[in-house]
C-alpha positions in Angstrom: 0.0 0.0 0.0 1.3 3.4 -0.9 2.2 5.6 2.1 0.0 8.7 2.1 0.0 11.6 4.5 -3.2 11.9 6.4 -3.9 15.0 8.4 -5.4 14.8 11.9 -9.0 15.7 10.7 -8.8 12.9 8.1 -7.6 10.4 10.8 -10.5 11.3 13.0 -12.9 10.7 10.1 -11.2 7.4 9.3 -11.5 6.4 12.9 -15.3 7.1 12.7 -15.5 5.0 9.6 -13.7 2.1 11.3 -16.1 2.3 14.2 -18.8 1.4 11.8 -16.8 -1.2 10.0 -14.7 -2.9 12.7 -16.2 -1.6 16.0 -15.3 1.0 18.6 -12.9 -1.2 20.5 -10.9 -2.6 17.5 -7.2 -1.8 18.0 -6.9 0.1 14.7 -9.9 2.2 15.5 -8.5 3.1 18.9 -5.0 3.8 17.5 -6.5 6.1 14.8 -8.5 8.0 17.3 -5.5 8.4 19.6 -3.4 9.6 16.6 -6.1 12.1 15.7 -6.3 13.4 19.3 -2.6 13.7 20.0 -1.1 14.2 16.6 2.2 12.7 17.8 4.5 11.1 15.3 4.6 7.9 17.3 0.8 7.6 17.5 0.5 8.3 13.8 3.1 5.8 12.8 1.4 3.1 15.0 -2.1 3.9 13.6 -0.8 3.7 10.0 0.9 0.4 10.7 -2.3 -1.1 12.1 -4.4 0.4 9.3 -2.1 -1.3 6.7 -2.6 -4.7 8.5 -6.4 -4.5 8.2 -8.1 -6.8 5.7 -8.0 -5.2 2.3 -11.8 -5.0 2.1 -12.0 -3.2 5.4 -9.3 -0.7 4.3 -11.1 -0.1 1.0 -14.5 0.4 2.8 -13.1 2.9 5.2 -11.3 4.9 2.5 -14.5 4.8 0.4 -16.4 6.3 3.3 -14.0 9.2 3.4 -14.3 9.8 -0.3 -18.1 9.4 -0.3 
């Protein structure tokens, strides 16, 4: 997956999409919300790594919700 820069607002929207797709307590959802809240490089790196590990269908659905 190509590495893209995602701003804090987009991370928050992505976290909301993942709440719908994966659930509120899913580790990727929690990590994205934390990264959106703190904006720290470490949290962003962790959230991105977890997002890449999601099933491809879940990733595509979340990104489609951002674009839709």
